[in-house]
N, C-alpha and C positions, 0 to 999 in steps of 0.2 A: 956790522956787514951792512951794507946800503939795500934797501928794498930792490934796487936795478940788480946787484949782484945777485940776488936771491934769484929774480926771475930767470935769469940768464942761466943759473945752476939749473932751473926746471925744464927749461927750453933743451937743453943739452942731453938732458939726462933722462926727463920724466918720471924721475924719482926722485927719493926722499932727498933736501937738501939740508944743511947745516945751519939754516939760516934763522932759525927760531930765538927769540930772546926772551927771557923772564918776564910775569907781568905780575906786577903786586897782586896779592888777594884783596878781594872788596867784600864789601855786604850788599846784600840784595836792595836794602831801604824798605821801607813799611810797605810798598807794594811790589806784588810779583812781578815778573820781566814778561813780556809779550814773546819776543823772538830772541832766540839764545843761538849766536854764531858759536860753534863748536870744533874748532882747527884741529888736524890729525896734525902727530909728527911728521915735521918736513913742511907744512904748510907755513909761509912767513909770517909771524906774529905781529910784524908791524901789519902788514897788510890787512889782518881781520881787525886789528885794533881801529886801522884806517875807516873799514868797512861798517863797523860797527859806529860809528861817527855817521857817515854817509848815509847809511839807510834809516838810521834815526831821524836824522835831518829829511828825509825824502818823504816818511811815513808818519811823522809823529807818535811811533810807538817807542815803547821801551825796550831798547835794543843792547846785549852784552856778549861780548865776546869773553870766552872763557880760555883757560889754561888748557893746551894740546891735550887729545885723545889719545891715550896708547895705543899702535896697533901692533904691537909684536905679533899677533896672532892672527893677522889678515894676511892671508897668501893669495898670489895670483891664480889664474886660471892655469890649468895643467900645460905645457907647451905654449904659454903666453905670458905677455908683460903688461895684460890689462887684468883689472880685479874686479869681483862682482860686488857690486854697493850693498845688495841684499845681505850678504856677509857681514859686511862693514856695519852695516844697522842692528844684525843680531849680535854682534860681538861689544856694540855700545849701548844696547839697551839698559843694562844693569848700572852703568854710570849715568846714563840719562835719567833714569828712576832715582837715583840719589840726590842729583841736581834738583829735580822737580821740587823733591821735598824741602830743599832750601831756597830756592830762588822760582818756584814754578818754571814758567815759560811754557807757552802756549804752542810755540812751535819751535823745534831744532832743527838748525841747519848746519849738517856735518860739512866741513869745507877739506878737501883734499888735493894732495897735489899729484897723485897717482893717478894712472888714466883708468877710466873705468867704461862697462859695457854689460849689457842685459845678462841676465842669466843664461839664456839659451844663446846668446851671442849671434842674433840674428842682423846687427846693424856693425857697423864699423866702430863705433864710440857712441856715448852719450854724454852730455854737459852733464846733464843732473839726473838723479830719479828720485820720486816719492813714494812714501811708506805710510803704512798705518799710525796711527795714534800720534798724529803731525809730527812725522822726522822724515828730512828731507838728504840728501845728498849731491852735494855740489862740487865739480871737478874742475880743476885749473889747466890739467895737462894739456887739452887742446887748445885753451884760451891764448898761449902763450906766443904761437904762430904769428909772424908778420908777413910782409910783403918780401919776395924775392928770397925766400929761405933765412929769414935773417928775425931775432925776437921782435916783438911786437915791445910799442913802449909802455912803460909804467901806466901810463896815462889808458892806453887801450885796455891792457890786463883788468885793470882795477875797474874799469868802468863796462867790462864784459861782466866780470863777477857781480858785480852792484846789479846787474839787469836780471842776471840769474837769482841772485837772492831776492830780488824784488817779485821776480816772478813764483819763486816759491813761496811769498806770501800771499799774494794773489790766488795763487791755487790752494793752499793749505790753511793758510789763517783766515783769508776772507772767502774761500770755497767758490772762487767765482770759476765761469767757465771758460773754456778756451775760446779763441777770437781768429778772425780772419784779417784782422786790422793788423797790419806789421807798425804801426804807431802804438799799439799796446805791448806790455809785458807779458801779456796771455797769449800771443801770437802762435799760431801753430798750422802748419808743420814747420817745427824749427830744424833743420836740416842740417846746417854748418855754420862756418864762422862769418859766410855772407848773409846769412839772414839774421844770425846775432847781432853784428854789427850794424844791421838796418833796421832791426826791432829797436822799437823806443821805450820809454821809461813811463808811458801813460799806466796807472795803476787806478783803474775806476772802483772805487770803493761800493760798496754797497750802500742805497740810501738807508740812513735810520729810520725804523717805523714810530711815528709818532703817537 
């Protein structure tokens, strides 16, 4: 099934799709990983694999996309189709700790196709959420919308995901502060798709101390 069909499935349902394909197991090599992309069930494997390559090229970091994380026990808020990302992270921590023993990984970015919101639901939705122990969640659910109620193109959706992963790297891997400059991935406040599309991909890495 094509990446395009996968995204259309997400756009129509905002739910899990059957678009994942198997990925061979691998070794981490002699050096540990910097960033681990951890897709959940329903997030297209082809997309996480593509993002692995793009983000590695963008940053020069060791980036690897893993096999999907099981989400059987991740339930939506009562009377809602949205999910609490903090609950996903709680469920994922044991698996992340097992992965860290074998692959290291300084930052784990969980990728989901489900619509997420803050625990208190004081916003309509969030694109991402940051947590302790260098774990973040990024949701594609709201990124699949285009103009006039039609799905966005593959390039637009993947570009949005790429920006949000770079943002997580800036905030949690490099511990950069948020910026008011729309050209930077740390731009804040990030209020919706208009802001996300306007936001640049500039990631100002901290200067090395001599």
